[in-house]
C-alpha positions as CSV (number, residue, x, y, z in Angstrom):
1,M,54.3,193.5,5.5
2,S,52.1,190.6,7.0
3,F,49.5,191.6,9.6
4,Y,47.8,189.3,12.4
5,G,45.2,186.9,11.1
6,S,46.6,187.2,7.5
7,R,45.9,184.3,5.2
8,Y,48.3,184.8,2.7
9,F,52.2,185.2,2.3
10,G,53.9,188.5,2.8
11,D,55.2,190.4,-0.2
12,I,58.9,189.3,-1.3
13,V,61.0,192.0,-2.7
14,H,64.2,189.9,-3.5
15,G,63.1,189.9,-7.2
16,E,63.5,186.7,-9.4
17,L,64.9,184.6,-6.5
18,G,61.8,185.3,-4.9
19,K,59.5,184.3,-7.6
20,D,61.6,181.1,-7.7
21,L,61.1,180.2,-4.1
22,F,57.4,181.0,-4.7
23,R,57.1,178.6,-7.6
24,Y,59.1,175.8,-5.8
25,H,56.8,176.3,-2.7
26,G,53.9,175.6,-5.1
27,F,55.7,172.5,-6.8
28,V,56.4,170.9,-3.3
29,M,52.7,171.4,-2.2
30,M,51.4,169.8,-5.4
31,V,53.6,166.8,-5.2
32,A,52.6,166.4,-1.4
33,V,48.8,166.8,-2.0
34,A,49.2,164.4,-5.0
35,V,50.7,161.7,-2.9
36,L,48.4,162.3,0.1
37,V,45.4,161.8,-2.2
38,F,46.9,158.7,-3.9
39,V,47.6,157.1,-0.4
40,M,44.2,158.1,0.9
41,Y,42.6,156.5,-2.0
42,M,44.6,153.2,-1.6
43,G,43.6,152.8,1.8
44,C,40.0,153.5,1.0
45,V,40.0,150.9,-1.5
46,I,41.8,148.3,0.5
47,L,39.5,149.0,3.6
48,L,36.1,149.1,1.7
49,T,36.8,146.6,-0.8
50,K,35.0,143.1,-0.8
51,F,37.5,141.2,-2.6
52,S,40.4,139.4,-1.0
53,Y,43.4,137.1,-2.7
54,R,44.7,135.1,0.1
55,H,47.5,133.6,-2.3
56,F,49.2,137.2,-2.6
57,L,52.1,136.9,-0.8
58,N,54.6,138.9,-2.5
59,R,54.9,140.7,-5.7
60,Q,58.7,141.8,-6.7
61,R,57.5,144.2,-9.5
62,L,55.3,146.2,-7.0
63,E,58.1,146.5,-4.3
64,F,60.5,147.6,-7.1
65,W,58.2,150.6,-8.2
66,W,57.3,151.7,-4.9
67,T,60.8,151.8,-4.1
68,I,61.8,153.7,-7.3
69,V,59.0,156.1,-7.7
70,P,59.6,157.8,-4.3
71,M,63.3,158.2,-5.2
72,L,62.4,159.7,-8.3
73,M,59.8,162.2,-6.8
74,L,62.8,163.1,-3.9
75,V,65.1,163.7,-6.9
76,G,62.8,166.0,-8.6
77,L,62.3,167.9,-5.5
78,W,66.0,167.9,-4.8
79,F,67.4,169.3,-7.9
80,P,65.3,172.9,-8.0
81,S,66.0,173.2,-4.4
82,M,69.9,172.9,-4.8
83,I,69.6,175.5,-7.7
84,N,67.8,178.0,-5.1
85,L,70.1,177.6,-2.3
86,Y,73.2,178.3,-5.0
87,Y,71.7,181.5,-5.9
88,M,70.7,182.3,-2.3
89,E,74.2,181.9,-1.2
90,E,76.0,183.5,-4.4
91,V,78.0,186.6,-3.5
92,K,78.0,188.7,-6.5
93,R,79.9,191.6,-7.3
94,P,78.5,194.3,-5.1
95,R,78.0,198.1,-5.6
96,W,77.7,199.0,-2.0
97,N,78.5,197.0,1.2
98,F,77.2,197.4,4.7
99,K,77.8,196.0,8.0
100,A,74.8,194.9,10.7
101,I,76.4,194.9,14.1
102,G,74.0,193.5,16.9
103,K,74.2,195.1,20.5
104,Q,72.5,194.7,23.6
105,W,69.9,196.1,22.6
106,Y,69.9,197.6,19.3
107,W,71.6,197.6,15.9
108,S,74.6,199.6,14.5
109,Y,74.9,199.8,10.5
110,E,77.9,201.0,8.7
111,F,77.8,202.0,5.3
112,C,80.5,201.5,2.8
113,R,81.0,201.6,-1.1
114,N,82.9,198.9,-2.8
115,L,85.8,200.7,-4.0
116,D,86.5,198.2,-6.6
117,T,83.0,198.5,-8.3
118,P,82.4,202.1,-10.0
119,S,79.1,203.5,-9.0
120,S,76.2,205.2,-11.3
121,S,76.6,208.4,-9.3
122,E,79.6,210.7,-9.4
123,N,79.1,212.0,-6.1
124,A,79.1,208.4,-4.5
125,E,82.7,208.4,-5.3
126,S,83.8,210.7,-2.6
127,I,81.7,208.8,0.1
128,S,83.7,205.9,1.8
129,C,82.1,204.9,5.4
130,Y,79.3,206.1,7.7
131,T,77.9,204.6,10.8
132,I,74.3,204.9,12.5
133,D,72.9,203.4,15.9
134,S,69.2,202.2,15.2
135,Y,67.2,202.0,18.7
136,M,63.5,201.1,19.0
137,E,61.5,204.1,18.8
138,D,59.1,205.3,21.8
139,Q,55.8,203.6,21.6
140,Q,54.0,207.1,22.4
141,E,56.0,208.6,19.2
142,T,55.1,205.6,17.3
143,F,51.5,205.9,17.9
144,S,51.6,209.6,17.2
145,K,52.9,209.0,13.6
146,G,50.8,205.9,12.9
147,G,53.5,203.5,12.8
148,Y,53.9,200.1,13.9
149,R,54.3,199.0,17.7
150,L,57.7,197.2,18.8
151,L,59.0,197.4,14.8
152,D,59.6,201.1,14.1
153,V,63.0,202.6,15.2
154,D,64.4,206.0,15.5
155,N,66.9,206.0,12.8
156,R,66.3,203.8,9.6
157,M,68.5,201.9,7.9
158,V,68.9,203.4,4.5
159,A,69.8,201.3,1.4
160,P,69.7,201.7,-2.6
161,A,66.9,199.5,-4.3
162,D,67.7,197.5,-7.2
163,V,71.3,197.6,-6.5
164,Q,73.3,194.5,-5.7
165,M,74.9,194.6,-2.2
166,T,76.8,192.7,0.4
167,A,75.8,192.4,4.0
168,F,78.2,191.8,6.8
169,V,76.6,190.6,10.2
170,S,78.5,190.5,13.2
171,S,77.9,191.0,17.3
172,S,79.9,192.9,19.8
173,D,78.4,191.1,22.7
174,V,76.0,188.1,22.5
175,L,74.4,186.1,19.8
176,H,71.9,187.8,17.8
177,S,70.1,187.0,14.7
178,F,69.5,189.6,11.7
179,A,66.2,188.7,10.1
180,L,64.3,190.4,7.0
181,P,61.6,187.6,6.1
182,K,60.7,189.8,3.0
183,L,64.3,189.9,1.8
184,L,64.7,186.0,2.5
185,I,67.4,187.1,4.9
186,K,68.2,185.2,8.3
187,V,71.6,185.1,9.5
188,D,73.4,184.8,13.2
189,A,75.4,187.5,14.2
190,I,78.0,186.0,16.2
191,P,80.8,187.8,18.3
192,G,84.2,187.7,16.8
193,R,83.0,186.4,13.4
194,I,81.3,188.0,10.4
195,N,78.8,186.4,8.3
196,R,78.5,187.4,4.6
197,L,75.2,187.3,2.6
198,P,74.1,189.0,-0.6
199,M,71.1,191.4,-0.6
200,K,69.2,193.1,-3.2
201,A,65.7,194.7,-3.2
202,S,63.9,194.6,-6.5
203,Q,61.9,197.7,-5.9
204,C,61.3,200.7,-3.2
205,S,59.9,199.6,0.1
206,I,60.1,199.6,3.7
207,I,61.4,196.0,5.0
208,Y,60.8,195.3,8.9
209,G,62.3,192.5,10.7
210,Q,63.6,191.8,14.3
211,C,66.3,190.0,16.1
212,S,65.4,186.2,15.9
213,E,68.1,184.7,18.6
214,I,66.9,185.2,22.2
215,C,69.7,187.5,23.4
216,G,68.5,188.8,26.8
217,V,66.1,190.7,28.6
218,N,65.3,193.2,25.9
219,H,65.4,190.5,23.1
220,S,62.0,191.8,22.1
221,F,63.0,195.4,21.7
222,M,65.5,195.3,18.8
223,P,63.5,195.8,15.6
224,I,65.3,196.2,12.2
225,V,64.0,198.6,9.7
226,I,65.5,199.1,6.1
227,E,64.1,201.7,3.6
228,F,65.3,201.1,0.1
229,I,65.4,204.3,-2.3
230,P,66.6,205.0,-5.4
231,E,70.5,205.3,-5.6
232,K,70.6,209.0,-6.6
233,Y,68.5,209.7,-3.4
234,F,70.4,207.3,-1.3
235,V,73.9,209.3,-2.3
236,M,72.3,212.4,-1.6
237,W,71.1,211.0,1.9
238,L,74.9,209.8,2.8
239,E,76.1,213.3,1.3
240,A,73.4,215.0,3.8
241,L,74.8,212.9,6.7
242,N,78.5,213.8,6.0
């Protein structure tokens, strides 16, 4: 996770899509720096040159190219951006489903297996659905365990790693926002409406997030913690809950 004063991006555990977004960010920064350097260079040349041409009134070819070149640059930035947006919103065939319900001021999670998709574990066939509530952990207990203040919870949501899932996000009272930066997820939780988005962690990890929509006096005390573990251990965890 990112810490205060960090000079680098946090790790992304979204697999190939996260790498593609990092590459696209580098590409956009390269184009922006190139344009900035070129404009500053031309500005310095114009301001510092001793030569002038008083008969230079217009130049059609120059106006044509300074219109076409930025257009081509925008098209070059638009094309990979649309590809990334498509893959970010593509809902593949999930193996597990879960619902995150925002409440004042905690999260409820419902785990469900997609009955149309066979699981890799035979024990998972008997598991249908389970619900837990996740509150922010008491600060003294967090300090005693060496956890993160205002980020740790009493009941972590546990999910299988490297498995395609679908997240359903809703709310039971006011507007909330389910945000997990490391998974490239940020979606509003709206009362009476369910938003659906794909989710897949490429490795075992613990992901921290928070509600990103001002939802009342305890808005700052709605952390989100998801622990990704191998699927066989996830099924064992669900069996223990049952």
